[in-house]
N, C-alpha and C positions, 0 to 999 in steps of 0.2 A: 520437766524432763527435757534434756537437750538431745538433739539428734547426733549420733556418732558419726565421725568422719571416716570414710572408707577410701581406699586407693584402688584405682582401676588403671589398666594399661591398654593401649591400642597402637598399632603399627602405622607409621606414615613413611612411605618410601622417600628416600632422600631427594629424588628428582621431582617430587611433588610438594615438598615442604614449602618452597617459596610461594607456590600458587595457593596452597591450602591455608598457610599461616598469614599470608598477606605481607605487604610492605611494612617493615619494622614490627612484624608480628601483630599488626592491627586487628586481624581477625581473631587471634587468640585472646587479645586483651578485651575485645568486645564480648566474646563468649564468656570470659571470666566475670566481667561486670554483670552481664545479664543473668547468668545461671548461678552466680555466687560460688564459683569453683576456682581452683588453682590448677593451671596447666603448665607442665614442665617438660620440655623437649630435650631428649638426650639420645644420641646414637640411633636415630631412626625410630625411637620409641617415645610415645607421649604419655607421661604420667598424669593422671587426673585425680585430684584430691577434692572431696566435697561430701555432702550428705548422700545418702543412698540414691534418692531421687534425682538430685542435681548432677551427680557424677554419672549416673546412667544416661541421663539426657545428653550430657556433654559428649560422652563416648559415642552415642548413636549419631550425634550431629557431626562429629569429626569424621566418623566412618562414611557418612553420606557425602560429605565434602570431598573426601578422598576418592570415592567412587566417581563423582562428577569430574574431578580433575583428571582421573585416569582415562576418561573418555575424551579428553582434549578440550574440556570447557575451561574458560578463564573464570576463576572464582572472584567475584567482586564483593564489595561491602554490601551491596544491595542483596546479593544472594545470601550472604551470611545473616543479614538482618531478617530476611524473610524466613530462612531456615530456623532462626531462633524463635520467631513468632509461632511457627508451626510446632517447634519443640515444646514451647510453653503450653500448647494445647494437646501435647502428647500425640501429635500426628507425625509419625516418623516415615521415612522413605518416600515422602511425597515429592520432593524435588527430583528424586531418581525416576519416578513414574512420569513426571512432567517432561523430563529430559528425553524420554523415549519418543515424544511427539515431534516429528520432523516436518517442516514445511518445504523449504528449498534452500539452495546455497546462494550466497552473494557472488559477485564477479570474482572476488578475492578467494572464494572457496569457503567462506565462513558460513556455517549452518545457521539458519534462522529458525528458532524454536520459541514456543511460549515459555515464560519464566515464572508465572504464577498460576494458581488454580483458576483464577478469573480469566486469564488469558487463554488457558487451555480450553475452558468452557466456551469462550468466544470463538476460538478456531473450530471447535467441534460443531458449533451452531452454524458457522459459515459453510462448513462441509455439508450439513444436512439441509439447510434452508435456502430458498431462492433469494430472499432479502433478509438482511440482519441489520438492526440498528444498534450501534455501539454508543452508549451514553456514559460519560464519566469525565473526570478532570483531565486536563492536558498532561501529556507525558506518561500516559499509562499504556502506550503501545497500540491504541485502537487503529490509527491510520497505518502504521508500519506493518502490522499483522495483516490488515485487510489488503494492503498492496501486495504483500508477499503471497497471500492466498490467491489474489487475482493473477499474479504472474504464474503461479503453479497451475492455476486453472487453464491459462492459455497454453502452457506446456502440455497439459493433458489433452486439450482439444486439438493440439497440433500433432498428436500421435506419439509424443515422447513417453507416454505412460502405457503404451500398448506393446504387446510382444512384437519385436521386429521394427517398432516405430522409431523414428529419429527426427531430430529437428534440423531443418535446413538453415545453417548459420547465415548463409548469404541472404535468404529470404527474411530471416529475423532482423538482420542489420538494415535491410531495406525498409522494413516496417518502422523500425526505430528512427531511421533517417526521415521517413515521411512524417512521423509525429513531430520531430524537432523542426522540420521545414515548415509544417503547417503553423506551429506556434510562432516561429520567426516571421512568417507571412502576416499573421494577424497583428502581432506587435509592431512589425515594421511598417505596416500600412498606416498606423496611427502615430508612429514616432519619427518617421523619416520625412524627407521632402515630398514623397509621393502624396502625403496627406493634403498638400496644397494644390495638387492637380485636380482638374475637373474630373468627376466620377467617370464619365463616358471616355475621356481621354486615358485615364488610368486603366480602365478595363481594356481599352484597345491596345495599349502598349503591353500590358501583361499577357494578353492572349497572343499578340504578335510575337512576343519573346518566346512564349511556349511553342508556337508553331515553328519558329526558326530552329529551336533546339531539336524538335522532333524531325524536321527536314534534314538537319545536319546528321542526326543519328542514323536516319534511313540511308543517307548518302554514304556514310562511312561503312555501313553494313552491306550496301548495294542491294537492299531489299525494299524496293519501292512498292507501294500498294497496288493491287489489281484494280482495274476500272470497275465502276458500279455495274452490276449485272442487269439492272432494270430501273425504271423510273420510281417504283415503289420503294426500293431499297435506298435510292438517292434521297427521297423525301424523308424517310425514317432517319437517316444519318444527319440530315440538315436539322431536323427537329431535335435530335439528341444534342447537336452542337449548339442550338439556340436556347432551349429551355434549361437543361441541366448544367450547361457550361456558361454561356453568355449571361443569361439572366441571373443565374446563381452567383457568378463572380461579381456582377454589377451590384446586386443587392447586398452582397457581403461587404463590398467596399463602402456602400452607403451606410450600412449598419455600423461598421467600425467608426465611420466619421461622426455619426450622430449619437451613438450610445457608448462608444469606447470599446477597446479590445477585450476587456474582461467580461463585460456583459454579453458581447457577441459570442465569445467562446462558451459561456454558460448556456446561452440559448442554442448553441450548436448541439446540446443534448437532445433537442427536439428532432434531430435528423432521423434517428432510429424509429421514432414514433411515426414520422411521416412515411417512412418506408413500409412500416406495418400497415398503415391505413391504405396506402396505394396498393399493397398486395391484396388486401381484403376487397377493395373496390374494383380492381381491374384484373387481378390474377385468380380470383375465386378462392383465395386462401381463407381458412377458418380462424376466427379469433377465439382463443381459449381463455377461460376465466383467469388463469395465471398471467396471461399476457395483458388482460384488462387491468389486473391489479398492478402489474409493472408500469403500465401507462399512467395510472393514477399516481403512483409513487413518484415517477419521474416528473410529471407535471407539477406535483406538489413541491418537490424539491426545487425545481426551477423557479417556481413562483416565490418560494420562501427566500431563496438566495437573491433574486432580483429585487424583491420588496424589502429585504433586510435593512438597507440603508434608509429607506423611507420610514420604516417602522421605528428605527432608532431616532431619526429626526423628529418624528411625531411624539415619541415618548419624551425626548429632551425638551421639546417645546411645552408640553403639558407640565413637566416638572418645573420649568422656569416660571410658567404662569402661576402655578400653585405657590411657589416660593415668593413670587412678587406679591401675591395677595396676602400672604402671611406677613 
């Protein structure tokens, strides 16, 4: 017994046809091959010819793509392929539900959203959990979605998600400039002529340059610092200048010279852990179980990244030794 061919119709607005149908109707052709139907577009109406089940699936697919396109989304071949795989499982309107999940906008104003059920679940877990591990092949959106969630988290912490809250654009740009300048500082120390300078001399010149910049800034503003009120405050300021500034900058230069810029930057992840430990030891702060777990995770991540090259070399040597014996 053969399945009878039926004819269905659905409307596709003229201004959305190019987006829904794809370049040279590639989306329609892909749908025809996958669902074993015939699609004919004429005067804003799409005729669907196929068996009862295939034609119905094709109609629901086109209507879902029209809905997505109507919301300003660009329909790609990836979207159509994923929608077809869901249609084969009779899971309709899934893409429309996924599209409702919004993370943030890019600088160009393009919204960043999950594109698959797996990505949607990944984003939901990031919202619910303190730490989320994303495991999977490259190119599945793990890093980009995590970065988008991090940016949106900073936005919320900055007051942008609270009633009456706003983001200080000047402050945000200063933070971004700080990040770029710090990265340039670490890389420049290892790639420029400064790397050939003695560590103490390099530290002296860097701190001297910083002092000159601050003095020029104070002179322009006409706002010179007040004298120290007492000897205790003077000693405290000198200690802050010596330990967190002089010693820190000197050891950073030495680290870049001996272990390289990348490893130094990775080990910089230890800075928050140091701050937590100092707060517990000297400021009477309490260490919560969640913080302990975070410390363990950060330490593990740093150790894995640092030892990764050595582990790869060790595995390669064992493999070569085994092949040589064979």
